[in-house]
C-alpha positions as CSV (number, residue, x, y, z in Angstrom):
1,M,0.0,0.0,0.0
2,K,2.8,2.3,0.9
3,K,4.5,1.7,-2.5
4,I,1.3,2.5,-4.3
5,F,0.9,5.7,-2.4
6,T,4.5,6.7,-3.1
7,R,4.1,6.0,-6.8
8,L,0.9,8.0,-7.0
9,L,2.6,10.8,-5.2
10,L,5.5,10.7,-7.7
11,V,3.1,10.7,-10.6
12,F,1.2,13.6,-9.1
13,F,4.4,15.5,-8.6
14,L,5.5,14.9,-12.2
15,I,2.2,16.1,-13.5
16,V,2.4,19.3,-11.5
17,V,6.0,19.9,-12.7
18,Y,4.9,19.3,-16.2
19,M,2.1,21.8,-15.9
20,Y,4.4,24.4,-14.5
21,V,6.9,23.8,-17.3
22,L,4.2,24.0,-19.9
23,V,2.8,27.3,-18.6
24,I,6.3,28.8,-18.2
25,S,7.4,27.8,-21.7
26,N,4.2,29.4,-23.1
27,L,4.8,32.7,-21.5
28,P,5.2,35.4,-24.3
29,D,8.5,37.3,-24.7
30,E,6.6,40.4,-25.6
31,L,3.0,41.8,-25.9
32,I,1.6,44.5,-28.1
33,V,-1.7,45.9,-26.8
34,F,-3.8,49.0,-27.3
35,Q,-4.5,51.4,-24.5
36,G,-7.3,50.1,-22.3
37,E,-7.0,46.6,-23.7
38,N,-6.5,43.7,-21.3
39,I,-4.2,40.9,-22.3
40,S,-4.3,37.9,-20.0
41,I,-1.2,35.9,-18.9
42,K,-2.0,32.4,-17.7
43,T,-0.5,31.6,-14.4
44,L,-0.6,28.8,-11.8
45,L,-0.5,28.8,-8.0
46,G,2.8,30.3,-7.0
47,L,3.4,32.2,-10.2
48,S,2.7,35.9,-10.0
49,V,3.0,38.9,-12.3
50,Q,4.6,41.9,-10.6
51,Q,3.4,45.2,-11.8
52,G,5.8,47.9,-13.1
53,D,5.6,51.7,-12.8
54,T,3.0,52.0,-15.6
55,V,1.4,48.5,-15.4
56,E,-1.4,47.3,-13.2
57,A,-1.7,43.5,-12.9
58,S,-4.6,41.6,-11.3
59,S,-5.2,37.9,-10.9
60,N,-8.4,36.0,-11.3
61,N,-8.9,32.3,-11.7
62,G,-5.4,31.7,-12.9
63,Q,-5.5,34.6,-15.4
64,T,-3.5,37.7,-14.8
65,S,-4.8,40.7,-16.7
66,I,-2.6,43.7,-17.7
67,T,-3.6,47.3,-18.2
68,A,-1.0,49.9,-18.9
69,N,-0.5,53.5,-20.1
70,P,0.9,54.1,-23.7
71,G,4.6,53.4,-24.1
72,K,7.0,50.6,-23.5
73,T,7.3,48.8,-20.2
74,S,7.7,45.3,-18.9
75,V,6.2,43.0,-16.3
76,K,8.0,40.3,-14.2
77,V,6.7,36.8,-13.9
78,S,8.1,35.3,-10.7
79,L,7.7,32.1,-8.6
80,F,6.6,32.7,-5.0
81,D,7.5,36.4,-5.5
82,K,11.2,35.4,-5.0
83,F,12.5,33.7,-8.2
84,L,12.3,35.6,-11.4
85,I,11.0,33.4,-14.2
86,K,10.7,35.9,-17.1
87,N,10.5,39.5,-18.1
88,V,7.6,40.2,-20.6
89,N,8.1,43.3,-22.6
90,V,4.8,45.2,-23.1
91,D,4.4,47.8,-25.9
92,V,1.2,49.7,-25.3
93,L,-0.1,51.6,-28.3
94,P,-2.5,54.7,-27.9
95,K,-6.0,53.9,-28.8
96,T,-6.6,55.2,-32.2
97,K,-9.5,55.6,-34.7
98,V,-8.5,55.5,-38.3
99,I,-10.4,55.8,-41.7
100,P,-10.0,52.9,-44.1
101,V,-9.0,54.1,-47.6
102,G,-7.9,51.5,-50.1
103,T,-6.7,54.1,-52.7
104,I,-3.7,53.4,-55.1
105,A,-0.8,55.8,-54.5
106,G,2.5,56.3,-56.4
107,V,5.8,56.0,-54.5
108,K,8.9,57.9,-55.5
109,L,12.0,56.7,-53.7
110,Y,15.4,58.4,-53.5
111,T,18.4,56.1,-53.1
112,S,21.0,56.4,-50.3
113,G,23.9,57.5,-52.5
114,V,23.9,57.0,-56.2
115,L,23.1,53.6,-57.6
116,V,25.3,52.1,-60.3
117,V,23.0,50.4,-62.9
118,G,25.4,49.9,-65.8
119,M,28.8,50.4,-67.3
120,S,30.0,51.4,-70.8
121,E,33.1,52.4,-72.6
122,I,33.9,56.1,-73.0
123,E,35.3,57.6,-76.2
124,G,38.1,60.0,-75.4
125,M,39.3,63.1,-77.2
126,D,41.7,60.9,-79.1
127,N,38.8,58.7,-80.4
128,Q,40.1,55.8,-78.3
129,K,37.8,53.7,-76.1
130,Y,38.4,53.8,-72.3
131,K,37.0,52.1,-69.3
132,P,37.9,54.3,-66.3
133,Y,36.0,52.0,-63.9
134,E,38.0,48.9,-64.9
135,N,39.8,47.2,-62.0
136,T,38.3,49.5,-59.4
137,G,36.0,46.9,-57.9
138,I,32.8,48.8,-58.6
139,N,30.0,46.6,-59.9
140,E,26.3,47.1,-60.9
141,G,24.2,47.4,-57.8
142,D,26.9,49.3,-55.8
143,R,26.1,52.7,-54.3
144,I,28.5,55.6,-54.6
145,I,28.2,57.7,-51.4
146,K,31.3,60.0,-51.5
147,I,33.7,61.6,-54.0
148,N,36.8,63.1,-52.5
149,E,35.2,62.9,-49.0
150,M,32.2,64.9,-50.2
151,P,28.8,63.1,-49.8
152,I,27.0,62.3,-53.0
153,S,23.2,61.9,-53.0
154,T,22.1,62.8,-56.5
155,T,23.2,62.2,-60.1
156,E,23.8,65.9,-60.6
157,E,26.2,66.0,-57.6
158,L,28.2,63.1,-59.1
159,I,28.4,64.8,-62.5
160,Q,29.5,68.1,-61.0
161,S,32.2,66.4,-58.9
162,V,33.6,64.4,-61.8
163,N,33.7,67.4,-64.1
164,S,35.4,69.6,-61.5
165,S,38.2,67.1,-61.3
166,N,39.6,68.3,-64.7
167,G,40.8,64.8,-65.4
168,Q,42.6,64.3,-62.1
169,S,42.2,61.1,-60.2
170,I,39.3,61.1,-57.7
171,E,38.7,59.1,-54.6
172,I,35.4,57.3,-54.6
173,E,33.7,55.7,-51.5
174,Y,31.1,53.2,-52.4
175,V,29.0,50.4,-50.8
176,H,29.3,46.9,-52.1
177,E,27.0,44.2,-50.5
178,D,26.7,46.3,-47.3
179,E,30.5,46.8,-47.1
180,T,32.0,50.3,-47.6
181,K,34.9,50.3,-49.9
182,E,37.2,52.9,-51.5
183,C,38.9,53.2,-54.9
184,S,40.5,55.7,-57.2
185,I,39.3,56.5,-60.7
186,T,40.7,58.9,-63.4
187,P,37.9,60.3,-65.4
188,T,38.1,60.3,-69.2
189,Q,37.8,63.6,-71.1
190,T,35.4,63.4,-74.1
191,A,35.2,65.4,-77.3
192,Q,32.5,67.5,-75.7
193,N,35.0,68.6,-73.0
194,E,33.2,66.6,-70.3
195,Y,34.7,64.1,-67.9
196,K,33.1,60.8,-67.4
197,L,33.6,57.5,-65.4
198,G,31.8,55.2,-67.8
199,L,29.2,54.4,-65.1
200,W,25.4,54.6,-65.6
201,V,23.8,55.8,-62.4
202,R,20.4,56.4,-60.9
203,D,19.3,58.3,-57.8
204,S,15.6,57.5,-57.7
205,A,13.0,54.9,-58.6
206,A,9.2,54.6,-58.6
207,G,6.5,52.1,-57.6
208,V,2.9,51.8,-56.5
209,G,1.2,50.9,-53.2
210,T,-2.2,51.0,-51.5
211,V,-3.0,53.5,-48.8
212,T,-4.8,51.3,-46.3
213,F,-5.8,53.8,-43.6
214,Y,-5.6,57.5,-42.6
215,D,-5.4,59.0,-39.1
216,P,-7.2,62.4,-39.2
217,Q,-5.9,63.3,-35.8
218,T,-2.2,62.9,-36.5
219,K,-2.6,63.3,-40.3
220,S,-0.5,60.1,-40.7
221,F,-1.3,57.1,-42.9
222,G,-0.4,53.5,-43.5
223,A,0.3,51.9,-46.9
224,L,0.6,48.3,-48.0
225,G,3.3,47.5,-50.6
226,H,6.4,45.5,-51.1
227,G,10.1,45.9,-51.5
228,I,10.9,47.8,-54.7
229,T,13.8,46.5,-56.9
230,D,15.7,48.4,-59.4
231,I,14.7,47.5,-63.0
232,D,18.3,47.1,-64.1
233,T,20.2,45.6,-61.2
234,E,17.1,43.6,-59.9
235,Q,18.2,44.4,-56.3
236,L,16.2,45.9,-53.5
237,I,16.7,49.7,-53.4
238,N,18.4,51.1,-50.3
239,I,16.1,54.0,-49.6
240,A,17.2,57.4,-48.1
241,S,13.9,59.2,-48.5
242,G,10.7,59.1,-50.5
243,E,7.4,60.7,-51.2
244,F,3.9,59.7,-52.3
245,V,2.5,61.1,-55.6
246,T,-0.8,60.9,-57.4
247,T,-0.9,58.0,-59.8
248,R,-3.2,56.1,-62.1
249,I,-2.9,52.5,-63.2
250,L,-3.0,52.2,-67.0
251,N,-2.2,48.6,-67.5
252,I,-1.5,45.4,-65.5
253,T,0.8,42.7,-66.9
254,K,0.4,39.3,-65.4
255,G,3.6,37.7,-64.0
256,E,4.9,34.6,-65.7
257,E,7.0,31.8,-64.3
258,R,10.5,31.5,-65.9
């Protein structure tokens, strides 16, 4: 009889431990709630949620409800109020009313630096073909961010910097696969008395998206879209800034598997 009781006690103990492990393992790492919304954290006997400066916690039937002011805070889940089990980060968003829209909008994006989209030979004043960019390490998809330590953000700035070199070697800082590199290039003088690098560049791109909602109080809005790739390099554009513009869809071409 004593052995049976011991075995039953052991089984009960294992079940209790399993229940605690299950509850603890299911505790969230973080919560996102709106102001005034209650999110319940399931607890067991001995597990408690300690309130923070901006958080109020109350327990009822094994459920601990959290209410908090807007902002970021955290609550502590502990065992017998002594052993810290987990910190749960809570991000409380202000309660907001928005207007659904669903209107198509154009997106104009400006690159971070100047995007290299192609390369070509340059005909010099002696009618010979030159490749100033050759052996510099610059490839399509790279972004030129500085020339002679001066930041470059537009195509016009790049053209002005190259022309002002008067054919002297210039130092270029560019980004290749998230790594910043440097090289020297000597521009080629053309018959039009211009200096060129043989690089085709772009500083902006365009796309479309859908305005999903508008907040009349803050005059902000949300839009649904996707990453925009450059048509030449087929790489995601590294965005420095952008703007929404009025647009109209004229045609839709169905995608095809290749």
